[in-house]
BAFI-3210 file (N, C-alpha, C; in Angstrom, 3 decimals, decimal comma, padded with zeros to 6 digits):
// residues 253
n [1|2|3|4|5|6|7|8|9|10|11|12|13|14|15|16|17|18|19|20|21|22|23|24|25|26|27|28|29|30|31|32|33|34|35|36|37|38|39|40|41|42|43|44|45|46|47|48|49|50|51|52|53|54|55|56|57|58|59|60|61|62|63|64|65|66|67|68|69|70|71|72|73|74|75|76|77|78|79|80|81|82|83|84|85|86|87|88|89|90|91|92|93|94|95|96|97|98|99|100|101|102|103|104|105|106|107|108|109|110|111|112|113|114|115|116|117|118|119|120|121|122|123|124|125|126|127|128|129|130|131|132|133|134|135|136|137|138|139|140|141|142|143|144|145|146|147|148|149|150|151|152|153|154|155|156|157|158|159|160|161|162|163|164|165|166|167|168|169|170|171|172|173|174|175|176|177|178|179|180|181|182|183|184|185|186|187|188|189|190|191|192|193|194|195|196|197|198|199|200|201|202|203|204|205|206|207|208|209|210|211|212|213|214|215|216|217|218|219|220|221|222|223|224|225|226|227|228|229|230|231|232|233|234|235|236|237|238|239|240|241|242|243|244|245|246|247|248|249|250|251|252|253]
n.u [-007,876|-006,827|-008,514|-007,094|-007,987|-009,038|-006,741|-005,193|-006,618|-006,241|-003,447|-003,187|-004,585|-002,921|-000,624|-001,589|-002,357|000,104|001,481|000,270|000,680|000,517|-000,302|-000,032|-000,483|-002,870|-004,478|-003,541|-005,683|-005,824|-006,224|-004,117|-003,550|-001,464|-000,807|001,081|001,826|002,788|002,777|003,866|003,761|003,918|006,267|008,102|007,967|009,822|009,581|009,382|011,503|012,114|009,705|009,587|011,756|010,822|008,531|009,612|010,710|008,405|006,710|008,289|008,353|005,660|005,095|006,617|005,565|006,597|007,078|004,193|002,970|000,548|000,368|-000,267|-002,765|-003,050|-001,330|-001,176|000,427|000,462|000,537|-000,913|-003,346|-002,754|-001,913|-004,245|-007,727|-009,334|-007,652|-006,622|-004,277|-001,305|-001,479|000,750|001,420|001,633|003,686|005,663|007,174|007,753|010,120|012,294|014,853|014,689|016,227|016,233|013,519|013,134|014,689|013,160|010,783|011,659|012,243|009,698|008,433|009,817|011,491|011,606|009,279|006,202|002,927|000,179|-002,304|-003,561|-005,404|-007,470|-009,975|-010,145|-008,246|-009,454|-011,678|-010,430|-009,325|-011,674|-012,674|-010,664|-010,900|-013,424|-013,002|-011,003|-012,276|-012,271|-014,054|-015,541|-013,308|-010,836|-009,516|-006,728|-005,761|-003,052|-001,642|000,814|001,165|000,561|-002,047|-003,809|-006,513|-007,122|-009,277|-011,218|-013,398|-014,770|-012,213|-011,124|-009,808|-011,656|-012,612|-014,822|-015,268|-013,955|-014,500|-015,644|-017,469|-017,270|-015,938|-017,401|-019,317|-017,921|-016,562|-016,701|-014,635|-012,607|-009,797|-008,386|-005,232|-003,579|-000,510|002,250|001,103|-000,203|-001,109|-003,499|-004,625|-004,895|-006,813|-008,978|-009,447|-010,382|-012,665|-014,242|-014,622|-017,158|-018,545|-019,404|-018,783|-016,050|-012,913|-010,646|-007,288|-004,755|-001,413|001,004|003,587|005,762|005,895|006,119|008,598|010,370|010,864|013,281|015,039|017,853|017,240|015,011|015,114|017,672|020,685|022,109|021,185|019,371|015,995|014,345|015,193|014,552|012,992|011,980|011,356|009,343|007,438|006,996|005,777|003,378|002,201|002,010|001,345|-000,092|-002,147|-005,126|-008,286|-011,540|-014,690|-016,265|-019,000|-019,513|-021,381]
n.v [040,264|041,774|044,483|047,749|049,083|047,020|045,498|047,283|047,365|044,749|044,731|046,649|045,352|043,130|044,408|045,547|043,272|042,077|043,733|043,319|041,937|038,732|036,382|033,190|032,880|033,151|036,043|036,791|035,915|035,527|036,795|037,618|037,647|038,335|037,766|038,622|037,590|039,550|039,444|039,187|036,546|034,961|035,881|035,109|032,423|030,874|030,290|032,430|033,675|031,610|031,502|033,984|033,760|031,638|032,850|034,809|033,292|032,044|034,151|035,168|032,930|032,668|035,201|035,034|032,900|030,252|027,054|025,266|027,070|029,503|032,712|035,733|038,232|040,476|041,391|041,685|042,548|042,369|043,139|041,238|042,245|044,562|047,397|048,070|047,031|046,268|047,798|049,364|048,259|048,818|047,856|046,436|046,729|044,745|045,815|046,420|044,177|043,115|042,414|041,867|039,899|036,729|037,126|039,912|040,376|039,156|040,873|043,187|042,356|041,994|044,559|045,682|044,168|044,325|042,615|043,912|045,301|044,621|043,400|044,031|042,809|039,943|040,265|038,753|039,134|041,884|041,934|040,277|041,868|044,091|042,963|042,315|044,894|045,919|044,238|044,993|047,744|047,650|046,418|043,584|041,577|038,340|037,081|034,456|034,015|033,939|033,667|033,959|033,190|033,742|032,508|031,581|031,116|031,522|033,110|036,213|035,939|034,755|032,401|031,557|030,969|029,538|029,416|031,083|029,964|030,223|032,868|033,908|035,532|035,003|036,175|038,738|037,965|036,028|036,564|037,581|036,089|032,938|031,321|031,257|030,810|030,234|030,039|028,873|028,997|027,568|026,875|024,743|021,260|020,918|023,527|024,006|022,069|023,097|025,494|024,415|023,012|024,430|027,127|029,177|028,952|029,120|029,232|029,806|028,280|026,357|025,799|024,352|024,268|022,591|023,933|022,244|020,886|023,010|024,200|022,497|023,102|024,149|022,096|020,245|018,223|019,082|021,848|023,101|024,492|027,520|027,099|028,255|029,324|028,784|026,333|024,659|022,108|020,169|021,722|023,432|021,516|020,664|022,949|022,947|020,597|020,960|023,567|025,097|023,392|022,125|022,560|021,399|023,074|023,408|023,371|024,948|025,328]
n.w [-059,494|-056,486|-054,949|-054,321|-051,974|-050,372|-050,043|-048,575|-046,172|-045,268|-044,869|-042,854|-040,792|-040,390|-039,443|-037,060|-035,576|-035,438|-033,741|-031,351|-028,218|-026,935|-024,363|-022,911|-020,286|-017,756|-016,296|-012,976|-010,235|-007,550|-004,296|-001,755|001,683|004,386|007,731|010,557|013,728|016,311|019,012|022,434|023,385|021,078|019,834|021,708|021,599|020,380|017,749|016,102|014,557|012,755|011,384|010,085|008,350|006,788|005,695|004,022|001,955|001,074|000,214|-001,887|-003,607|-004,337|-005,487|-007,752|-009,021|-008,904|-010,159|-009,555|-007,901|-007,099|-008,497|-006,846|-007,436|-005,898|-002,909|000,553|003,528|007,019|010,562|013,258|015,434|018,187|020,300|021,489|021,649|018,529|016,920|014,008|011,518|009,531|006,158|004,169|000,754|-002,308|-003,851|-002,062|-001,799|-004,241|-006,889|-005,289|-003,705|-001,892|000,453|000,637|000,947|003,428|005,006|004,779|005,999|008,629|009,241|009,196|011,154|013,844|016,513|018,885|019,142|020,462|020,315|022,459|022,317|020,602|018,140|016,299|015,130|014,476|012,488|010,541|009,938|008,807|006,545|005,140|004,684|003,042|000,818|-000,129|-000,645|-002,592|-004,595|-004,859|-004,753|-004,861|-005,842|-005,426|-002,145|-000,047|003,208|005,145|008,184|010,584|013,592|017,040|017,358|019,475|020,780|022,545|024,386|026,975|028,582|031,550|032,390|030,288|026,953|024,494|021,629|020,059|020,002|017,870|014,844|011,759|010,140|008,742|006,453|005,182|003,101|001,007|-000,874|-002,566|-002,173|000,184|002,113|005,213|006,568|009,181|010,567|012,369|014,791|017,432|017,842|019,362|019,504|016,759|016,087|017,508|016,119|013,749|014,471|016,308|015,667|014,535|011,274|007,750|004,942|004,867|004,669|006,644|007,385|009,277|010,549|012,416|014,553|014,900|012,504|010,675|011,320|010,185|007,588|006,642|006,816|005,702|003,951|002,708|002,069|000,254|001,135|-000,209|-002,758|-005,542|-005,147|-007,248|-008,057|-006,053|-005,786|-003,961|-001,747|-002,731|-003,314|-000,712|000,372|-001,106|-000,145|002,632|003,365|001,354|001,008|-000,357|001,005|002,031|002,308|005,469|007,443|010,527|013,357]
ca.u [-006,886|-007,383|-008,631|-006,135|-008,594|-009,111|-005,363|-004,761|-007,268|-005,569|-002,119|-003,362|-004,973|-001,721|000,258|-002,185|-002,244|001,514|001,948|-000,418|001,385|-000,384|000,334|-000,827|-000,694|-004,050|-004,236|-003,704|-006,934|-005,740|-005,945|-003,412|-003,343|-000,564|-000,785|002,176|001,551|003,971|002,534|004,980|003,665|004,402|007,677|008,925|007,669|010,955|009,299|009,194|012,554|011,929|008,530|009,931|012,606|009,950|007,646|010,351|010,786|007,028|006,261|009,054|007,936|004,338|005,155|007,263|004,843|007,534|006,417|002,730|002,438|-000,291|000,764|-001,386|-003,028|-002,720|-000,762|-001,081|001,066|000,182|000,600|-002,206|-003,559|-002,220|-001,837|-005,613|-008,714|-009,831|-006,708|-006,254|-002,846|-000,885|-001,433|001,799|000,956|002,492|004,864|006,679|007,951|008,093|011,471|013,268|015,269|014,210|016,976|015,766|012,177|013,301|015,164|012,017|009,867|012,216|012,094|008,287|008,052|010,980|011,185|011,503|007,898|005,304|001,532|-000,450|-003,423|-003,605|-006,797|-007,748|-011,203|-009,824|-007,513|-010,442|-012,489|-009,646|-009,244|-012,960|-012,746|-009,738|-011,487|-014,495|-012,449|-010,195|-013,140|-011,750|-015,160|-015,734|-012,043|-010,334|-008,756|-005,922|-005,310|-001,979|-001,320|001,894|000,705|000,232|-003,470|-004,571|-007,151|-007,065|-010,618|-011,451|-014,687|-014,576|-010,805|-010,695|-009,770|-012,934|-012,407|-016,064|-015,252|-013,383|-015,623|-015,348|-018,610|-016,941|-015,374|-018,261|-020,078|-017,064|-016,082|-017,039|-013,388|-011,724|-009,093|-007,520|-004,156|-002,920|000,766|003,063|000,296|000,006|-002,160|-004,753|-005,160|-005,302|-008,089|-010,028|-009,767|-011,111|-013,912|-015,017|-014,863|-018,355|-018,332|-020,205|-018,029|-014,604|-012,181|-009,558|-006,192|-003,764|-000,209|001,730|004,931|006,748|006,018|006,566|010,017|011,193|010,959|014,657|015,871|018,686|016,633|013,897|015,612|019,109|021,354|022,857|020,603|018,280|014,681|013,781|015,628|014,218|011,793|011,439|010,787|008,075|006,509|006,680|004,799|002,095|001,627|001,869|000,859|-001,109|-003,032|-006,516|-009,214|-012,963|-015,481|-016,922|-019,845|-019,457|-022,367]
ca.v [041,076|042,358|045,926|048,427|049,406|045,777|045,137|048,183|046,923|043,514|045,090|047,316|044,313|042,346|045,231|045,684|041,984|041,796|044,547|042,892|040,905|037,779|035,515|032,032|032,904|033,922|037,078|036,269|036,286|035,286|037,866|037,010|038,475|037,688|038,383|038,175|037,801|040,077|039,453|038,653|035,092|034,316|036,225|034,374|030,994|030,185|030,015|033,677|033,865|030,595|031,835|035,116|033,211|030,892|033,765|035,482|032,349|031,782|035,306|035,208|031,822|032,963|036,366|034,645|031,768|029,147|025,777|025,312|028,010|030,510|034,111|036,568|039,502|041,455|040,853|042,630|041,962|043,209|042,482|040,847|042,797|045,881|047,783|048,176|046,279|046,820|048,786|049,089|048,148|049,097|046,743|046,706|046,151|043,836|046,530|046,430|042,936|042,744|042,716|041,656|038,524|036,246|037,772|041,294|040,318|038,896|042,117|044,102|041,829|042,259|046,002|045,927|043,466|044,177|041,825|044,789|045,788|043,518|043,763|043,592|041,955|039,202|040,538|038,162|039,684|043,164|041,577|039,813|043,020|044,949|042,251|042,491|046,286|046,060|043,536|045,829|048,996|047,362|045,726|042,228|040,692|037,091|036,457|033,562|034,722|033,125|034,411|033,197|033,794|033,165|032,779|030,400|030,897|031,596|034,424|036,795|035,958|033,564|032,223|030,643|030,593|028,778|030,184|031,019|029,947|030,641|034,333|034,251|035,923|034,982|036,711|039,785|037,371|034,973|036,917|038,274|035,164|031,529|030,584|031,908|029,842|030,758|029,090|029,212|028,286|027,646|026,657|023,403|020,342|021,165|024,803|023,817|021,338|024,011|026,394|023,693|022,409|025,269|028,476|029,160|029,376|028,449|029,080|029,947|027,032|026,544|024,825|024,684|023,455|022,662|024,519|021,162|020,613|024,202|024,487|021,537|023,493|024,412|020,905|020,123|017,275|019,776|023,111|022,939|025,793|028,117|026,755|029,186|028,769|028,278|024,934|023,957|021,326|019,517|022,760|023,846|020,401|020,702|024,021|022,501|019,535|021,290|024,930|025,458|022,235|022,488|021,998|021,554|023,880|022,636|024,271|024,784|026,217]
ca.w [-058,800|-055,265|-054,980|-053,427|-050,678|-049,603|-049,716|-047,512|-044,936|-044,829|-044,370|-041,554|-039,835|-040,077|-038,610|-035,727|-034,885|-035,201|-032,617|-030,122|-027,471|-026,290|-023,368|-022,547|-018,851|-017,354|-015,301|-011,614|-009,595|-006,114|-003,334|-000,622|002,865|005,342|009,055|011,425|015,147|017,009|020,460|023,215|023,504|019,861|019,609|022,673|021,488|019,777|016,341|015,351|013,552|011,727|010,579|009,220|007,293|005,885|004,995|002,946|000,840|000,636|-000,560|-003,138|-004,467|-004,880|-006,378|-009,000|-009,600|-009,086|-010,422|-009,594|-006,920|-007,739|-008,335|-006,405|-008,107|-004,866|-001,680|001,653|004,715|008,185|011,863|013,825|016,769|018,470|021,704|021,978|020,885|017,269|016,408|012,612|011,272|008,162|005,214|003,192|-000,515|-003,066|-004,361|-001,012|-001,835|-005,611|-007,391|-004,210|-003,475|-000,589|001,536|000,735|001,519|004,863|005,621|004,851|007,014|009,964|009,441|009,481|012,381|014,730|017,703|020,056|019,199|020,739|020,526|023,706|021,967|019,350|017,795|014,993|014,548|013,846|011,271|009,562|009,524|007,920|005,266|004,468|004,239|001,912|-000,322|-000,674|-001,172|-003,774|-005,559|-005,027|-004,441|-005,596|-006,202|-004,381|-001,116|000,861|004,383|005,786|009,478|011,381|014,951|017,845|017,157|020,721|020,925|023,883|024,961|027,789|029,246|032,681|032,481|029,119|025,710|023,790|020,181|019,410|019,900|016,574|013,999|010,327|009,398|007,756|005,245|004,651|001,906|000,045|-001,886|-002,334|-001,998|001,151|002,957|006,269|006,861|010,439|010,598|013,574|015,979|017,968|017,404|020,063|019,044|015,376|016,077|017,972|015,005|012,711|014,944|017,215|015,159|013,681|009,885|006,733|003,688|005,068|004,894|007,611|007,385|010,302|010,516|013,680|014,538|014,763|011,070|009,979|011,555|009,449|006,182|006,230|006,940|004,498|003,021|002,056|001,526|000,064|001,302|-001,322|-004,053|-005,862|-004,836|-008,493|-008,210|-004,803|-006,090|-002,761|-000,894|-003,328|-003,080|000,721|000,535|-001,658|000,686|004,049|003,583|000,368|000,866|-000,636|001,991|001,723|003,241|006,509|008,230|011,983|013,984]
c.u [-007,557|-007,377|-007,676|-006,713|-008,653|-007,728|-004,851|-005,351|-006,579|-004,207|-002,202|-003,707|-003,769|-000,796|-000,273|-002,035|-000,796|002,064|001,286|000,377|000,369|000,399|-000,610|-001,148|-001,938|-003,682|-004,443|-004,999|-006,839|-005,455|-005,329|-003,195|-002,493|-000,582|000,310|001,860|002,829|003,675|003,736|004,957|004,202|005,877|008,602|008,711|008,843|010,765|009,275|010,235|012,412|010,776|008,805|010,816|011,760|009,097|008,352|010,466|009,408|006,503|006,980|008,555|006,580|004,382|005,746|006,638|005,726|006,778|004,907|002,138|001,709|000,213|-000,439|-001,530|-002,711|-002,171|-000,713|-000,513|000,884|000,461|-000,811|-002,307|-002,957|-002,152|-003,212|-006,531|-009,095|-008,928|-006,337|-004,740|-002,542|-000,869|-000,405|001,463|002,033|003,767|005,995|007,636|008,336|009,531|012,517|013,625|014,677|014,922|016,517|014,346|012,253|013,761|014,017|011,025|010,374|012,197|010,651|007,883|009,261|010,596|011,043|010,070|006,961|003,895|001,048|-001,563|-003,154|-005,055|-007,095|-008,961|-010,969|-009,084|-008,482|-011,291|-011,728|-009,436|-010,522|-013,098|-011,858|-010,300|-012,584|-013,932|-011,671|-010,980|-012,606|-012,811|-015,199|-014,435|-011,605|-009,408|-008,003|-005,410|-004,304|-001,590|-000,208|001,606|000,538|-001,270|-004,336|-005,179|-007,121|-008,456|-010,825|-012,860|-014,505|-013,154|-010,282|-010,747|-011,061|-012,704|-013,669|-016,169|-014,656|-014,515|-015,203|-016,414|-018,248|-016,442|-016,359|-018,899|-019,227|-016,613|-016,557|-015,796|-012,439|-011,116|-008,221|-006,509|-003,403|-001,673|001,506|002,212|000,657|-001,210|-003,506|-005,405|-005,650|-006,631|-009,228|-010,424|-010,640|-012,477|-014,787|-015,356|-016,084|-018,046|-019,249|-019,400|-016,530|-013,979|-010,979|-008,553|-005,181|-002,562|000,610|003,122|005,991|006,951|006,621|008,066|010,937|011,440|012,401|015,604|016,622|018,140|015,472|014,376|017,131|019,793|022,107|022,354|019,445|016,923|013,999|014,150|015,284|012,918|011,164|010,797|009,437|007,031|006,073|005,643|003,418|001,417|001,275|001,312|-000,298|-002,084|-004,474|-007,464|-010,655|-013,650|-016,194|-017,721|-019,730|-020,407|-022,019]
c.v [041,766|043,881|046,567|048,705|048,172|045,340|045,987|047,761|045,685|043,832|045,762|046,305|043,497|043,116|045,351|044,404|041,663|042,560|044,174|041,782|040,032|036,920|034,382|032,025|033,741|034,991|036,510|036,774|036,219|036,565|037,227|038,041|037,688|038,470|037,780|038,569|038,315|040,276|038,855|037,145|034,398|034,632|035,450|032,867|030,190|029,910|031,271|033,831|032,868|030,965|033,014|034,648|032,448|031,842|034,470|034,577|032,114|032,923|035,359|034,143|032,094|034,146|036,015|033,404|030,562|027,820|025,964|026,300|029,159|031,923|034,913|037,803|040,656|040,716|041,973|041,909|042,914|042,426|042,169|041,443|044,174|046,153|047,870|047,316|047,035|047,903|048,462|049,092|048,453|047,810|047,100|045,991|045,338|044,520|046,596|045,257|042,494|043,150|042,691|040,176|038,037|036,914|039,218|041,364|040,065|040,156|043,110|043,639|042,126|043,751|046,335|045,348|043,261|043,446|042,702|045,300|044,615|044,046|043,267|042,587|041,211|039,241|040,033|038,811|041,029|042,938|041,128|040,976|043,921|044,293|042,479|043,907|046,509|045,401|044,382|047,095|048,791|046,611|044,339|041,179|039,501|036,463|035,495|034,319|033,702|034,022|033,534|033,908|033,022|033,497|031,471|030,133|031,016|032,990|034,893|036,975|034,658|033,583|031,157|030,097|029,801|029,660|029,979|031,112|030,357|032,165|034,790|034,426|035,997|035,699|037,854|039,222|036,482|035,321|037,556|037,385|033,763|030,716|031,376|030,839|030,574|029,681|029,579|028,349|028,554|027,585|025,301|022,556|020,640|022,456|024,693|023,086|022,242|025,010|025,667|023,196|023,335|026,654|028,438|029,674|028,590|028,175|029,063|028,588|027,311|025,410|025,263|023,759|023,695|023,267|023,441|020,783|021,812|024,429|023,522|021,958|023,678|023,267|020,689|019,105|017,904|021,031|023,038|024,302|026,208|027,701|027,690|028,533|028,226|026,817|024,086|023,161|020,710|020,536|023,224|022,756|020,360|021,789|023,567|021,483|019,983|022,672|025,266|024,318|022,691|021,788|022,246|022,417|022,964|023,595|023,911|025,797|026,459]
c.w [-057,605|-055,365|-053,975|-052,042|-049,786|-049,145|-048,559|-046,172|-044,379|-044,223|-042,996|-040,473|-039,405|-039,154|-037,190|-034,930|-034,554|-034,019|-031,301|-029,467|-026,765|-025,327|-023,041|-021,052|-018,521|-016,338|-013,911|-010,991|-008,069|-005,342|-002,096|000,481|003,859|006,644|009,908|012,858|015,820|018,499|021,174|023,276|022,260|019,619|020,545|022,602|020,952|018,299|015,480|014,244|012,412|010,799|009,646|008,062|006,276|005,054|003,843|001,719|000,231|-000,233|-001,905|-004,107|-005,103|-005,848|-007,731|-009,628|-009,845|-009,139|-010,435|-008,599|-007,629|-007,447|-007,869|-007,279|-007,171|-003,654|-000,659|002,871|005,884|009,460|012,328|015,220|016,937|019,951|022,348|021,123|019,621|016,682|014,963|012,435|009,811|007,350|004,140|001,877|-001,220|-003,548|-003,336|-001,155|-003,238|-005,939|-006,281|-004,143|-002,156|000,587|001,732|001,299|003,018|005,597|005,788|005,909|008,420|010,274|009,842|010,835|013,296|016,013|018,939|020,240|019,385|020,975|021,882|023,413|020,656|018,897|016,391|014,336|013,864|012,526|010,176|009,047|008,557|006,558|004,472|003,917|003,020|000,659|-000,962|-001,314|-002,467|-004,851|-005,900|-004,742|-005,397|-006,081|-005,088|-003,430|-000,257|001,976|005,120|007,072|010,163|012,839|015,713|017,826|018,389|020,870|022,372|024,480|025,726|028,369|030,321|032,733|031,297|027,873|024,926|022,286|019,424|019,321|018,575|015,567|012,533|009,504|008,440|006,432|004,499|003,307|000,807|-001,103|-001,541|-002,016|-001,112|002,046|003,953|006,623|008,100|010,585|011,904|014,849|016,582|017,635|018,064|019,596|017,609|015,273|016,515|016,893|013,980|013,176|015,784|016,668|014,222|012,270|008,964|005,469|003,894|005,385|005,799|007,477|008,429|010,161|011,780|013,510|014,336|013,293|010,356|010,138|010,812|008,006|005,719|006,558|005,620|003,501|002,242|001,344|001,467|000,172|000,041|-002,703|-004,343|-005,620|-006,089|-008,729|-006,989|-004,985|-004,840|-001,828|-001,431|-003,139|-001,623|001,003|000,058|-000,753|002,096|004,349|002,651|000,093|000,655|000,325|001,548|002,770|004,226|007,374|009,711|012,596|015,452]
res [x|x|x|x|x|x|x|x|x|x|x|x|x|x|x|x|x|x|x|x|x|x|x|x|x|x|x|x|x|x|x|x|x|x|x|x|x|x|x|x|x|x|x|x|x|x|x|x|x|x|x|x|x|x|x|x|x|x|x|x|x|x|x|x|x|x|x|x|x|x|x|x|x|x|x|x|x|x|x|x|x|x|x|x|x|x|x|x|x|x|x|x|x|x|x|x|x|x|x|x|x|x|x|x|x|x|x|x|x|x|x|x|x|x|x|x|x|x|x|x|x|x|x|x|x|x|x|x|x|x|x|x|x|x|x|x|x|x|x|x|x|x|x|x|x|x|x|x|x|x|x|x|x|x|x|x|x|x|x|x|x|x|x|x|x|x|x|x|x|x|x|x|x|x|x|x|x|x|x|x|x|x|x|x|x|x|x|x|x|x|x|x|x|x|x|x|x|x|x|x|x|x|x|x|x|x|x|x|x|x|x|x|x|x|x|x|x|x|x|x|x|x|x|x|x|x|x|x|x|x|x|x|x|x|x|x|x|x|x|x|x|x|x|x|x|x|x|x|x|x|x|x|x]
***
């Protein structure tokens, strides 16, 4: 016969284990940073509205982990650049966009990035430095990082009358994680190639996507109007193939 003391221990153990909630889902590790170019050149490019609409769907899909899209542990959204060089910008946290529908997220994005407000400078380096500072301050070191930028990708630095892509500085990000990917969306083929072949880097991975491809996301063959995004299988697949594409690290000196 089992002793009362031993029986009591077993019952307590059962009660404790029964009250513990377990989940097969791992804790999210991805740190996601989104930058929106509100310079006059990008806002007047004809792609700004399309990119904001896409971003609202993209953020919603990731926050809710739809299909195979990775849920971020943290999300920060900011503008790129400012009225002056090295001007810090507000980083809006994940709580700004959680528990909102895609339409509500779009409304919030347009509130944050009104078309009437245009940056004088597209300062990518200041944006990278602020990301690095946030990663250190929030103790996000060594976690995978995805930096998504909606921009034409043209830095405001020229040498001998030509855009100087080598002026782009990834060094603040290089030592923070072994897995950092910069995704430049809504650029053009030539600029995208320059980002991939001319910007000095060692660990940071770069993926670019042309505006001609990006603006096709809401084609009726990809995104079905009035259908919940949870049922938009082709759209999610399109994101995986054209935006969240996994790229290999390539050293550029």
